N, C-alpha and C positions, 0 to 999 in steps of 0.2 A: 635051634638057634644059632646056630653056625652060620656065617658071613654074612652077620648083624653089621650095621657100619652107622658111628656115631661122631658126629663133630663138635669138638669140644673147641675154647677160645684159641687155644694153642698148637689144634691142629687136627688128627684124626685118627680113632681106629676102629680094627673091623677085628670082631670073631670070628677066628678060622674053624676053628673047632671048640666046643663046650660039652664037656660030658662031666658024668657026676666026680671023676677023680682028675679033671686038670681041665684048663681051658688055654688057647692059645690064641694071641691076636695080634695084628699085625698095625702096628704104632707109628704114625709118621709126625713128625713133631716141623713146625714151619720154620726157618731160617727166625732168630731172634728169641724163639718160644722156648717155654718151659710148663711142663705140666705143674701139681701143686710139689711141695717140699712134703712130704707124706711118709704114714706106715701102715703098715697092715695087721690085725690081729691074729686073722686066720688063713691065710697064704702065704706061700713062697714066692720069690718070681726069679728064675734067668732069662737075661734077657742077651742078644746076640744081635749087635750092632750090623747092618748090611749095607748101609749105605750113609755118606757124612759122618760129619765128628760133631763133639760137644764137650761139656764139662758135665762131669758126676757128680753130683754131694752123695756119700754113703756115711751116715751117723756125723757129719760135720766135718768130713774128712774129703778134699777136694781133688779132682783128677781129670785129666784129658785122657776122651775115649774117639776111636775110628772104628770105621767098618772094620771088621774081623773081630773086636774087641767080642768074648763074654764078659758078662754081669752077672753073680751072684745075688741075690738081696733074700736074705731069711726073712723070718716072722720077726716083727717087731723091729727091725731098722728102718731106720727114716732117710728115703733116697728121693733124688729128684734127679735131672738129666736136663741139659740147658742146650739148645743146639748155637752152635757157636760158628755154623758155616753159613754159607750163602746158596746151600740149597736144602731139601728136605731131610730130614736125619729120620733113618727108616732104621725099625729095631723089629726083631720079632720075641714075644714076650712070650712064656711059658712057669702058668700057674699052677702048682702042685700043692696040697693041705686040703682042711677040712668046710672052706666053705670058698666062692668066688666072684659072689655078689659085690658091685662096683659100690654096695652100702658100710662096704667095707675098709672104706677109705678114711683113714682120720687125717686132716690137711694140719700141716702145721703152717705151712705161710702158703699165699698161693698169689700170684700176680695178676688175676682178675678178682680177689674180692669175695671171692666163692668161700664160703663157708662148710654150706653142706652137697651133697651130690644133686644135680636139679634134676 
């Protein structure tokens, strides 16, 4: 299932690597957009920002991030990144843990009124 690309209201993600022990995605967030404020029960994530800038929220604490930053998102930590620039915000996400399915997303807030994974 590597190189599978999916469009979401906030941008796109593409699976670059999909193994039993990890998943690697390229995530592109359009200007002014943000994925859900969410957490996961079964996976950790590391994000490496490679283009653009944004506002990161980790467990209700906000900070500014930009290309070159690396962000650790442990299991259970609430997280969201919003693109605050006028260009696409692009990062590489490495997931590791027990399970990498899209149904391990618990949405707390969503700009697009999504409650469950489409």
